[in-house]
C-alpha positions as CSV (number, residue, x, y, z in Angstrom):
1,M,0.0,0.0,0.0
2,T,1.4,3.4,-1.0
3,N,0.5,6.6,0.7
4,T,-0.1,9.6,-1.4
5,F,-0.4,13.3,0.0
6,Y,-2.7,15.7,-1.4
7,F,-2.8,19.5,-0.8
8,E,-5.8,21.9,-1.2
9,D,-5.1,25.3,-2.4
10,G,-8.1,27.0,-0.8
11,M,-10.1,27.1,-4.0
12,D,-11.1,23.5,-3.9
13,N,-8.3,22.5,-6.2
14,L,-6.1,19.5,-5.2
15,F,-2.6,18.9,-5.9
16,D,-0.3,15.9,-5.3
17,E,3.1,15.9,-3.6
18,H,4.8,16.7,-6.9
19,G,2.6,19.9,-7.4
20,E,0.5,18.4,-10.2
21,R,-3.3,19.1,-10.2
22,V,-5.2,16.0,-9.5
23,Y,-8.8,15.1,-9.4
24,D,-10.5,14.8,-6.0
25,P,-9.4,11.4,-4.7
26,M,-12.6,11.3,-2.5
27,E,-14.7,11.3,-5.6
28,G,-16.6,8.1,-5.9
29,V,-15.2,6.9,-2.6
30,L,-18.8,7.2,-0.8
31,T,-20.3,5.0,-3.4
32,E,-17.8,2.2,-2.5
33,I,-18.3,2.4,1.3
34,T,-21.3,0.5,2.4
35,D,-20.8,0.8,6.3
36,P,-23.0,3.7,7.6
37,N,-20.8,4.2,10.6
38,I,-17.9,5.5,8.5
39,V,-18.1,9.3,7.8
40,L,-15.7,11.0,5.6
41,E,-14.9,14.5,6.3
42,T,-11.9,17.0,6.0
43,I,-9.7,16.1,9.0
44,T,-8.6,19.7,9.6
45,S,-8.6,23.1,8.2
46,R,-6.6,26.2,9.4
47,K,-9.6,27.7,11.1
48,S,-10.5,24.5,13.1
49,Y,-6.8,23.9,13.9
50,L,-6.5,27.4,15.5
51,A,-9.7,27.1,17.3
52,N,-8.9,23.7,18.8
53,K,-5.2,24.5,19.5
54,P,-4.5,24.8,23.2
55,A,-3.3,28.4,24.2
56,E,0.4,28.6,24.4
57,K,2.0,28.9,27.8
58,N,3.8,32.1,28.6
59,I,7.0,30.8,29.8
60,V,8.8,33.3,32.0
61,V,12.7,32.9,31.8
62,K,14.1,33.9,35.1
63,E,17.2,35.7,34.8
64,A,20.2,33.9,36.6
65,K,21.2,35.7,39.8
66,E,24.7,37.2,39.2
67,T,27.1,35.5,41.5
68,K,30.0,37.4,42.7
69,T,33.2,35.8,41.0
70,L,36.5,36.6,42.6
71,D,39.2,37.3,40.2
72,D,42.1,34.9,40.3
73,K,44.3,36.6,42.7
74,S,41.8,37.1,45.4
75,A,40.5,33.7,44.9
76,K,43.9,32.3,45.4
77,S,44.6,34.4,48.6
78,A,41.2,33.6,50.0
79,V,42.1,30.0,50.6
80,Y,45.1,29.6,52.9
81,N,46.2,26.6,54.9
82,T,47.9,26.9,58.3
83,Y,50.2,23.9,59.1
84,T,51.5,23.1,62.3
85,D,55.3,22.7,63.1
86,K,54.4,19.0,64.0
87,Q,53.0,18.5,60.4
88,R,56.1,20.0,58.8
89,E,58.4,17.9,60.9
90,D,56.5,14.8,60.5
91,F,56.6,15.2,56.8
92,I,60.2,15.9,56.6
93,D,60.9,12.9,58.9
94,K,58.9,10.6,56.7
95,M,60.8,11.9,53.5
96,I,64.0,11.2,55.4
97,E,63.0,7.7,56.5
98,N,62.1,6.5,53.0
99,P,64.1,6.2,49.9
100,E,63.4,8.8,47.3
101,E,60.9,7.5,44.8
102,K,58.6,9.1,42.4
103,G,55.4,10.1,44.1
104,N,56.6,10.0,47.7
105,I,56.0,13.6,48.2
106,T,52.4,13.5,47.0
107,K,51.8,10.3,48.9
108,F,53.2,11.6,52.2
109,A,51.6,15.0,51.8
110,K,48.1,13.4,51.6
111,E,48.8,11.2,54.5
112,F,49.5,14.4,56.6
113,L,46.8,16.6,55.2
114,I,49.2,18.9,53.4
115,N,48.8,20.3,50.0
116,P,51.4,18.4,47.6
117,R,52.7,21.5,46.1
118,T,53.4,23.0,49.6
119,A,54.9,19.7,50.5
120,E,57.2,19.8,47.6
121,R,58.4,23.4,48.4
122,W,59.1,22.2,52.0
123,W,61.2,19.2,50.8
124,K,63.2,21.4,48.3
125,T,63.9,23.9,51.1
126,Y,64.9,21.1,53.3
127,Q,67.4,19.7,50.7
128,K,69.0,23.0,50.3
129,T,69.3,24.1,53.9
130,G,68.9,20.9,55.8
131,E,66.4,22.5,58.0
132,V,62.7,22.0,58.5
133,P,60.9,24.9,56.9
134,Y,59.1,26.4,59.8
135,K,56.6,29.3,59.2
136,K,58.3,32.6,59.5
137,S,56.2,35.3,61.1
138,K,56.2,37.6,64.2
139,N,53.8,35.2,66.0
140,N,55.8,32.0,65.1
141,S,59.5,31.9,64.7
142,G,59.8,28.2,64.9
143,P,59.4,25.6,67.8
144,K,60.6,26.4,71.2
145,S,63.7,24.4,71.8
146,S,63.5,21.9,74.5
147,F,67.3,21.9,74.7
148,T,69.0,23.1,77.8
149,E,72.7,23.6,78.4
150,E,72.7,20.1,79.9
151,H,71.6,18.6,76.6
152,K,73.9,20.6,74.5
153,D,76.9,19.5,76.8
154,F,75.7,15.8,76.5
155,I,75.7,16.0,72.7
156,K,79.1,17.7,72.6
157,I,80.6,14.8,74.7
158,L,78.8,12.3,72.3
159,L,80.2,13.8,69.3
160,D,83.8,14.3,70.7
161,D,83.7,10.5,71.6
162,D,82.4,9.4,68.2
163,P,82.2,12.2,65.4
164,Q,80.6,9.7,63.1
165,L,77.3,9.5,65.0
166,V,74.1,9.8,63.0
167,A,71.0,11.6,64.1
168,D,69.1,8.3,65.1
169,D,72.1,7.5,67.5
170,I,72.2,11.0,69.0
171,I,68.4,10.8,69.7
172,E,68.7,7.4,71.1
173,E,71.4,8.4,73.5
174,L,69.5,11.6,74.6
175,T,66.2,9.5,75.4
176,K,68.3,7.1,77.3
177,Q,70.0,9.8,79.4
178,F,67.1,12.2,79.9
179,Q,63.7,10.9,80.8
180,D,60.6,12.2,78.9
181,F,62.8,13.8,76.4
182,S,61.9,13.5,72.7
183,I,63.0,15.0,69.6
184,S,62.6,14.6,65.9
185,K,65.5,14.2,63.3
186,P,64.6,17.7,61.7
187,Q,64.5,19.4,65.2
188,L,67.8,17.9,66.2
189,N,69.4,19.1,62.9
190,H,67.7,22.5,63.4
191,H,69.2,22.7,66.9
192,L,72.6,21.4,66.0
193,R,73.0,23.8,63.0
194,N,71.7,26.9,64.9
195,T,73.2,26.5,68.4
196,M,76.0,24.2,68.2
197,D,78.4,25.6,65.5
198,N,76.6,24.4,62.4
199,I,77.0,20.8,63.1
200,R,74.6,18.6,61.1
201,C,73.7,14.9,61.4
202,Q,72.6,12.6,58.7
């Protein structure tokens, strides 16, 4: 079965889909239909279409609220992390304890909740200076040293006896000699470098 489309020009002339004038395809159809329940009529006209068409909804487009956007500089300065000296020391200790491998900085930074770029900067600073990069400000000039003159004298004696001692050995001897005394490798290096004639242990 093929379908053919016919168009009326408004003057009761019919044209097929190719624009050729044709005879009324409904002529003679009524004579062939014997069922009285079938009524043939024009399906629609422009007038009836517009009358039956539902009213168009007026769609109100709400304007998006303008959001304040910060420019790049103020957005970067708005987010600022403050890290404790303990976080800095723990990160440097972890880096010292483990062999250098690709991805260690990021892995350990995430472990101590530190921004990886910040941790990378700390590690580079530590490699250059051998000191934990404490925050430099008026309020925080680094950790307060738990060293007393007695500790300094003890370390001098240790190093005089065995100049090849490493940081782990010095820390071990200090904790044996003085009860409730604890110190990390970076703290020890910081102390030795700043208070004991630039001595540095590995």
